[in-house]
C-alpha positions in Angstrom: 0.2 0.1 -0.1 0.8 3.5 -0.2 2.4 5.6 2.8 1.9 9.1 2.9 3.9 11.2 5.5 3.1 14.9 6.1 5.4 17.3 8.0 5.8 21.0 8.5 3.2 21.6 10.9 3.6 23.5 14.3 2.4 26.7 16.3 2.5 30.0 14.5 1.3 33.3 15.0 -1.6 34.6 13.1 -0.4 36.5 10.1 2.7 34.0 9.2 3.3 31.2 7.2 3.9 27.4 7.1 4.6 25.1 4.2 3.3 21.5 4.4 5.0 18.8 3.0 3.7 15.3 2.1 6.2 12.5 0.7 4.8 9.4 -0.7 6.3 5.9 -0.9 4.8 5.0 -4.1 7.0 5.3 -7.5 3.6 5.9 -9.2 3.0 8.9 -7.4 3.2 10.9 -10.5 -0.1 9.4 -11.6 -2.1 10.3 -8.4 -4.4 13.1 -7.8 -3.5 14.7 -4.7 -5.3 16.7 -2.0 -5.2 18.3 1.3 -7.8 18.2 3.9 -8.2 19.6 7.4 -10.0 18.8 10.5 -10.4 20.9 13.5 -11.1 19.5 17.1 -14.7 18.6 17.3 -15.7 19.0 13.3 -15.7 17.2 10.4 -12.9 16.9 8.1 -12.9 19.4 5.3 -11.5 19.9 1.9 -8.6 22.3 1.7 -7.0 21.9 -1.8 -6.6 19.3 -4.5 -3.9 19.1 -7.5 -4.0 16.9 -10.5 -1.2 14.6 -11.9 0.6 17.1 -14.0 0.3 20.0 -11.6 -1.5 22.2 -14.2 -5.0 21.6 -12.5 -5.9 23.0 -9.1 -8.9 23.9 -6.7 -9.2 25.2 -3.2 -12.0 25.6 -0.8 -13.2 29.2 -0.7 -11.8 29.8 2.7 -8.1 29.6 1.6 -8.2 31.1 -1.9 -5.6 33.8 -2.3 -3.7 32.5 0.9 -2.9 28.8 0.3 -0.8 27.3 -2.7 -0.9 23.7 -3.5 2.1 22.3 -5.5 3.6 19.1 -6.2 7.2 17.7 -7.4 6.5 14.2 -9.0 10.2 13.5 -9.3 10.5 14.0 -5.3 7.0 12.3 -4.9 6.0 14.9 -2.7 2.9 17.4 -2.6 3.1 20.7 -0.7 0.6 23.2 0.7 2.1 26.6 1.2 -0.1 28.4 3.7 0.1 32.4 3.8 -1.4 34.7 6.1 -2.6 32.0 8.5 -5.7 32.8 10.5 -6.7 31.4 13.8 -9.9 29.7 12.2 -7.1 27.5 10.2 -6.2 25.8 13.2 -6.6 21.8 12.5 -4.9 18.7 11.9 -3.9 18.5 8.2 -4.0 15.5 6.2 -2.9 14.7 2.6 -4.5 12.1 0.3 -4.0 10.3 -2.7 -6.3 9.1 -5.6 -5.0 6.6 -7.9 -6.3 6.2 -11.4 -8.6 5.5 -13.0 -10.4 9.1 -12.4 -13.6 10.6 -13.7 -12.3 14.0 -13.0 -8.9 16.0 -13.2 -9.2 16.9 -9.5 -11.4 16.0 -6.7 -12.6 17.9 -3.3 -14.7 14.7 -2.2 -13.3 12.8 0.9 -14.9 9.5 -0.6 -12.5 9.7 -4.1 -9.3 9.3 -1.8 -7.9 5.8 -1.1 -4.7 7.1 0.8 -4.2 8.9 3.7 -1.5 10.1 5.5 -1.3 10.4 9.4 -2.0 14.3 9.8 0.0 17.2 11.1 -1.1 19.6 13.7 -1.4 23.4 12.6 -2.0 25.8 15.4 -2.5 29.5 14.7 -2.6 31.9 17.3 -4.2 35.2 17.5 
């Protein structure tokens, strides 16, 4: 099975930045749709961002548009989430997820589409 390992979380002040990384063990990582989800304490897991296999197609939840950027480096088997202008409401455990072929779409915000999940990394933003 595919192993996904997130890193880069931490405790930061509002208005600052963090960059999360998710490294995959699978050699065919370049064929996967990738995404980031987050789950705040006591709340449901929510979609954050997704990226197609080539990196050309992306989508974001409205809450992070203009502040977060998803990218990938297929040679390094890694997907990134650059988070700028962080707000306290961004506080959550962030998970990366992978959707292998076949696909019906180029990117997906649906949790049920993703087969593989990382262990999560905590992001805490203080005011």
